C-alpha positions as CSV (number, residue, x, y, z in Angstrom):
1,M,152.7,184.0,176.2
2,S,150.2,185.7,174.8
3,A,146.4,185.2,176.4
4,Y,145.7,183.0,173.6
5,S,148.4,179.9,174.4
6,S,147.8,181.0,178.0
7,A,143.8,179.8,177.4
8,V,145.1,177.2,175.2
9,L,147.7,175.4,177.6
10,A,145.7,175.9,180.5
11,D,143.8,172.8,179.3
12,A,146.6,171.0,179.3
13,P,146.9,169.6,175.0
14,V,148.3,167.0,174.7
15,H,149.4,167.8,171.0
16,Y,149.7,171.5,170.5
17,W,151.5,173.0,167.3
18,R,151.3,177.0,167.2
19,M,153.2,177.6,163.2
20,A,154.9,180.2,165.1
21,D,158.3,178.4,163.5
22,P,159.8,181.5,162.4
23,G,160.3,179.4,158.5
24,G,160.8,175.9,157.4
25,G,158.6,173.0,157.1
26,I,158.9,171.4,160.5
27,A,155.8,172.5,162.9
28,H,157.0,171.9,166.6
29,D,154.6,170.6,168.9
30,I,154.1,172.4,172.4
31,G,151.8,169.7,173.8
32,S,152.1,167.7,176.7
33,S,152.7,164.6,174.3
34,P,154.9,166.5,171.8
35,H,154.9,165.1,168.3
36,H,156.2,167.6,165.2
37,L,154.7,168.0,162.0
38,H,156.5,168.6,159.0
39,G,154.9,169.8,156.2
40,L,155.2,168.0,152.7
41,G,153.6,167.2,148.9
42,S,154.5,168.9,145.7
43,A,155.6,172.6,145.2
44,I,155.8,173.1,149.1
45,S,159.4,174.2,150.6
46,Q,158.4,177.2,153.2
47,P,154.9,176.4,154.4
48,L,156.0,178.2,157.8
49,G,156.9,181.2,158.5
50,Y,153.1,183.5,158.1
51,S,151.8,185.1,160.2
52,G,148.6,183.8,162.0
53,P,145.1,184.9,164.6
54,I,147.3,185.5,167.6
55,S,150.3,187.9,167.7
56,D,152.7,185.8,168.7
57,G,151.5,182.4,167.1
58,G,151.6,181.6,163.3
59,A,150.7,179.8,160.3
60,M,151.0,177.0,158.0
61,D,149.8,178.0,154.2
62,L,148.8,174.5,153.3
63,C,146.7,176.6,150.4
64,L,147.6,174.2,147.0
65,D,146.7,171.1,146.1
66,G,149.6,168.5,146.9
67,Q,150.1,170.2,150.2
68,Y,149.5,168.8,153.7
69,A,151.4,168.5,156.4
70,N,151.5,165.1,158.6
71,T,153.0,163.2,161.7
72,G,155.4,161.1,160.2
73,N,154.5,158.0,162.2
74,P,151.2,157.1,163.5
75,V,150.5,159.4,166.9
76,T,148.2,157.1,169.7
77,I,144.8,159.6,169.8
78,V,142.6,158.8,173.1
79,A,139.3,158.5,171.0
80,D,137.2,159.2,174.0
81,P,136.5,162.2,175.4
82,L,138.3,163.8,172.9
83,T,138.5,167.7,171.3
84,V,140.4,169.1,167.8
85,E,140.8,172.3,167.6
86,L,142.1,174.9,165.1
87,W,142.5,177.9,163.3
88,Y,141.9,178.4,160.1
89,W,141.6,180.8,156.8
90,N,140.1,179.2,153.8
91,W,141.8,181.0,150.6
92,Q,139.9,179.3,148.2
93,G,136.4,178.6,148.1
94,L,135.3,174.9,146.2
95,A,133.3,173.5,145.4
96,S,134.8,169.4,146.4
97,T,135.4,168.3,150.6
98,R,138.3,170.0,151.7
99,D,140.4,168.5,154.3
100,L,141.4,170.2,157.7
101,I,142.6,166.9,160.0
102,Q,142.2,163.3,159.8
103,I,143.4,161.1,162.8
104,Q,141.8,158.2,161.2
105,S,143.5,157.0,158.0
106,A,139.8,155.2,157.9
107,N,138.2,158.7,157.7
108,Q,136.9,157.6,161.3
109,I,137.2,160.7,163.1
110,A,138.3,163.7,161.0
111,L,137.1,167.6,160.2
112,F,136.6,168.9,156.7
113,H,134.5,171.3,154.9
114,S,133.0,171.5,151.2
115,A,131.3,174.8,149.2
116,T,129.1,175.8,152.1
117,Q,129.7,173.7,155.6
118,W,131.6,172.2,158.7
119,S,131.1,168.6,159.3
120,W,132.9,166.8,162.3
121,L,133.2,162.7,161.2
122,Y,133.2,160.8,164.3
123,N,132.8,156.6,164.5
124,G,131.2,156.6,160.5
125,V,128.6,160.0,162.1
126,T,128.7,163.6,160.3
127,L,127.8,166.4,162.4
128,S,127.8,169.6,160.6
129,T,127.2,173.3,159.4
130,N,127.4,176.3,157.0
131,N,127.2,178.8,160.0
132,G,129.8,181.2,159.5
133,F,131.7,180.3,156.3
134,T,133.2,182.8,154.7
135,E,136.4,182.8,152.5
136,Q,139.2,184.5,153.5
137,A,138.8,185.0,156.2
138,W,140.7,183.7,160.5
139,H,137.4,181.0,161.9
140,H,138.6,179.0,164.7
141,I,136.6,175.2,164.9
142,V,136.8,172.9,167.7
143,A,134.6,169.4,167.2
144,S,134.5,167.0,170.0
145,H,133.1,164.0,171.9
146,G,132.4,163.0,175.0
147,G,129.3,161.3,177.1
148,G,128.4,160.0,173.9
149,N,128.2,163.0,172.4
150,S,129.5,165.2,169.5
151,R,129.3,168.8,169.2
152,L,130.9,171.1,166.7
153,Y,131.2,174.9,167.1
154,I,132.0,177.1,164.5
155,D,133.9,180.8,166.1
156,S,132.1,179.4,169.4
157,N,128.7,179.2,167.8
158,P,127.9,175.4,169.4
159,F,125.8,172.7,167.3
160,G,125.2,169.6,168.3
161,P,125.2,167.2,170.9
162,S,124.3,164.7,168.1
163,A,124.7,161.5,170.2
164,V,127.7,159.1,168.4
165,A,128.7,156.3,170.1
166,L,132.8,155.9,170.9
167,Q,135.2,155.4,168.8
168,A,138.1,153.0,169.2
169,N,141.2,154.4,170.8
170,V,143.2,155.2,167.5
171,S,147.4,155.5,166.6
172,A,147.6,156.8,162.8
173,I,149.0,159.1,161.0
174,M,147.9,162.6,162.0
175,E,147.6,164.5,158.8
176,L,146.8,168.5,157.9
177,S,145.0,169.3,154.5
178,A,144.5,166.1,153.5
179,N,142.9,162.6,153.5
180,A,144.5,159.4,153.3
181,A,141.4,156.9,152.8
182,L,140.2,159.7,150.3
183,G,142.8,160.4,148.4
184,P,143.5,164.6,147.4
185,N,140.9,166.2,149.2
186,W,143.3,169.4,149.9
187,G,142.5,172.0,152.3
188,G,143.4,175.2,150.3
189,G,144.0,177.1,153.6
190,Y,145.8,178.1,155.9
191,F,145.9,176.3,159.4
192,A,146.7,178.0,163.0
193,E,147.0,177.2,166.0
194,V,146.1,173.1,166.1
195,A,145.7,171.6,169.7
196,I,144.3,168.1,171.0
197,Y,143.2,166.6,174.8
198,N,142.0,163.7,176.1
199,V,138.9,166.3,177.2
200,A,135.6,167.2,175.3
201,L,136.3,171.0,176.2
202,S,133.3,173.1,177.4
203,Q,131.4,175.4,175.8
204,A,132.8,178.0,177.8
205,R,136.2,176.6,177.5
206,V,136.0,177.3,174.0
207,S,134.9,180.7,173.2
208,A,137.5,181.7,176.2
209,H,139.6,180.2,173.5
210,F,137.9,182.0,170.8
211,V,137.9,186.1,173.0
212,A,140.7,185.3,173.5
213,A,142.6,185.6,169.9
214,D,143.7,189.5,169.0
215,Q,144.9,189.5,165.3
216,V,141.7,187.9,163.9
217,G,141.2,190.5,161.3
218,Q,144.3,190.5,159.5
219,A,145.1,188.2,157.2
220,P,147.9,186.0,157.0
221,I,151.6,187.7,156.1
222,N,154.8,186.0,155.8
223,L,157.5,187.8,157.0
224,A,160.8,187.7,154.5
225,S,163.0,187.5,158.0
226,G,160.7,184.5,159.0
227,G,159.2,184.7,162.2
228,G,155.2,184.0,162.4
229,G,155.6,184.0,165.9
230,G,155.1,188.0,165.9
231,A,152.9,190.3,164.6
232,P,152.7,191.4,161.4
233,F,154.9,194.2,161.4
234,T,157.1,193.4,164.6
235,S,160.4,194.0,161.7
236,A,159.2,197.3,160.4
237,I,158.6,198.5,164.4
238,G,162.0,196.9,164.8
239,D,164.1,199.2,161.8
240,I,161.6,202.7,163.0
241,L,163.1,202.0,166.5
242,A,166.4,201.3,165.9
243,A,166.2,204.5,163.8
244,V,165.3,206.5,166.9
245,R,167.6,205.2,168.8
246,R,170.6,206.3,166.3
247,S,169.2,209.9,166.2
248,Y,168.7,210.5,169.3
249,T,171.9,208.7,170.2
250,S,174.0,210.8,167.7
């Protein structure tokens, strides 16, 4: 288990989709209340099997229009306190709003970005920043609400707090890269290490997660044999090791 996943699990996520599945369309949830995600939409068949920002994790490809993932059935989310966390590799810069995660179908709880800004929408109030907005790079995005305040963290940099009244608990279909209320606002990127907590993570815990990532400089790589849950060149290293063993035992 990586230092990153250990840090996340230490904070008791209710849902934790690592996207480390070796291929196909189902992303398994290893949180305390598992509910697995599935890739959906047009032109999508094998969204998993990509490397992510963590060496033993993975990523889900939801780059193109019509590609998204959801829980299929409603999941119940405690809206206060709440933290939503994910890693995102922005493949394509587009001027329109691009959704990252929607929890409330009435568009009351959502993470999204525009051409230049990251935004956290909670109970009708939006907290935004243009800090660290770069294309084709992994970004750690964390948003929370607790103690009457919303906060947003981009690559461990804090923004807020912004005073926002708490939202009632939510029972809705959660979506990645789509928003049922706004229509086809596809995310345009790769998603990894998505977690939801029934606590408002402190800045110290957000920073601990961020610094534990060990493969942030690597763009997503598809492993032909499957296996987002490993370093990009795991299969090649295995082939070399097997060849060495054959040479020294023959």
